[in-house]
N, C-alpha and C positions, 0 to 999 in steps of 0.2 A: 435432718440428716439424709433422708431419702432424696429431698430436692437437691441437696449439695452433691450427692452421689450422681444424680442425673446430670447436673451441670458439668461435673468432671468428665463424665462419659462423653457428653456432647463436645466438650473442649478437646478431648483426645481424638474423637472422630474427625472433627473439623481440622485439627492439626495434621492428622494423617492424610486427609483429603488435600490440604494445602501442599504438603510435601510431595504427594503423588503428582499433583498438577504442576508443581514447580519442576520436578524431575522430568516430566513429560515435555515441558516447555524447553528445558535444556537439550533434551534429545533432538527435538525438532530443530532448534536453533543450530546445533552442531551439524546436523545433516544439511541444512541450508548453507551454512558457512563453508562446508567442504566443497560445495559446487561453485562457490563464488571466489575463493581465495585464488589470487593470481600472483605470479612471480615475474614481474616485468613482461617482456615479450617472449619469455621462454615457454616451451612446451613442458607440461608436467604429467606425471603418472597419477598415482593415487595420493589422496590427501586425507589426513586424519586431524580432526579438531576436537579438543577437550576443553570445555569451559569450566573454570574453577570458581569456587565461592558459593555461598548460600546465604540468603535465598537468591535465586537467579532473577525472579520476577521483580524483586525490589531493585536490583541493579539495572534491569532493563528500564524500569520506570525512571531512573535517574540518568538514563542514556550513557552509562559508563559501566564497563565490566572490569572487575579487579584483575583478572588474569586469564589468558587463553594460551594453551599449549598447542602448537601446530607441528605436524610432521608431514613433509612432502617428499615423495620418492620419485626417482627417475626424472630429474630436471635436465632438459636438453638446453644447454647454454652454448656460449661461443668461446673459442680460444684460438687466436691467431688465424681466423678465417676457417677454422675447422669446428665441427660440432663436438662438444664435450659433454658427457653425461655426469651430472652430480648425483651420486647414488641416493643421497638422502640429506635433507635439511631438517634439523630439529630446532624449533624456535620457541622461546618463552616470551610472551607479549604481556605487558602490564599497562594498567590504566588505559583500557581500550575504549575510546569514545565512539559512540554509534552516531551515524549520520541520519539525516531526515528520512523517515520511512524505513529505517534500518537497512538501507541498500548499500551502505558503505561503512567502513570502520577504520579508525586510525589509532595505532598504539603509541603511547607517549614514550615508552622504553621497550627495548627488545634485546635479548641475548640469544645466542644460538650457536649451532655447530653444523658445518657443511662437510660431507664425507665424499671423497673422490676415491674410487677403487683403483687398484694398480692396473687392472684390465682396461679401465677407461682412460687412465693416464697413458698407457701404452698406445691407445688409439690416436692420441694427439702428439705422440713423439714422432721422430723421423721414421721413414719407412725402414722396416727391418730391425727396429729397436724395440726391446721389451723392457718393462719396468716391473720390479717385484720388491717385496720387503727384504731388506738386507740385514735386519737385526740391529739392536742398539741405536735406534733412532735414525737409521740410514736406509736408503733404497739401493737396490742392486740394478744397475742398468747394463744391458748386454746389447752389443751391436757388432756388425761386421764391416770392415773397411778394406778396400783394395789397396795393396802395396805395390806401386809401380816397379820397384827394384826387385821384388820377389816374383812378380807376375801372378800373384794369387791373393785371395782374400784372407784376412786374419780376423778372428772373432775374439773379442775381449769383453770381460765383465768387470765393472768398476763399482765401488761403493761410493755413493754420492750423498751430499748434503742438500736438503730441500729447505729453501727459505721463502719468505713472503716479501715481495718488493713492491713499493709504491701503492700498497694497500689493495692491489687487485691482480698481482702477477706472481705465479708460482715459478720459482727458479730451481733448476736441478743442475748441480755441478759436481763433477767427480773430485774426490779428495786428492787422489793421485792416479796416474795412469802408468802402468808398467811399460817402459820404453824398450827394454831388452836389446839395447844397442842399435835399434833400427832407426835411422834418421827420419825425423818428421812423423814418427808413429803416434806420439802423444797428440800432436795437433790434429791428425786425421781422426783419431779416436774421439777426441773432444768435440769435433764437429758433429759427430753422431750422437754421443752420449750426453753432452751438455746442451740444455735447451731451457727455454722459458715460455710460458703460455699465460696470457691474460684470461682471467675468468669473468664471464659476464652472466647475465640472466637473473641475478639476485634482485630483490626489491630495492627500490631507491631508498636511501637512508640507512641501509644495512651495510656496515663496513667490516671488512676482514681485518682482524687484529693479530692473530697468531696462528702458526701452522705447526702441527705435530705429526710425526711419522709413526704410525701404529701398525700392528700386524694386519689389521683389516683395511688399511688405506690411509690416505691423508685426511686428517681432521683439522678443519679450519675454524677457529673460534671467531665469532662475529658479535658486534654490538651495534646499536643504532637507536634513533629516535625519530618520531614522526613517520612511522611505517604505515603505508596505506595497505590495507588487507584486501579490500574489495571495492568494486565500483561498477 
């Protein structure tokens, strides 16, 4: 009995050591990955990487990780020649194959969400135009236009619908524009408030699927396969 008790104690100790070593390896790998993750040619701010699954060392030995969660903040992408900041990208990466020497990684499948704030959307709208949350899945776009017949500028706010076109373009279009009997007013306002911007900077293979207007900004759902994480 005493020998059995000793064996059990040794097993528990060794198991604890293995878990500790495994968790330490995960922490080191996450830190290394955070410095290696790249989003195309876009500049990025902070990156957080969380490696899921246990044991980690067994997954590494097989050169494939079950799942990695990645959060990247402050991505400077491009939109119609202007710089646009994607506030945050949250991605869930599955079946991640490690390259030789663990210097690269490729995810077989990926799902995620990109968030664009209204302040950042305002930055890529026409000059003098502001974009804000309008409630009920709409955005409120405000802009001023000069009316030749009145000899003055008129400011209008419109509720607009946001859609995703061609898989990479955000389109903002007013549902209606109050004309108030002024000839040509609607057309002038729409030239200011209606716009579309192509979004770049995301990893190759990650495609935008759906866009949702929320109080915190535009949330764009994404899916993809064969996503290169580092190189």
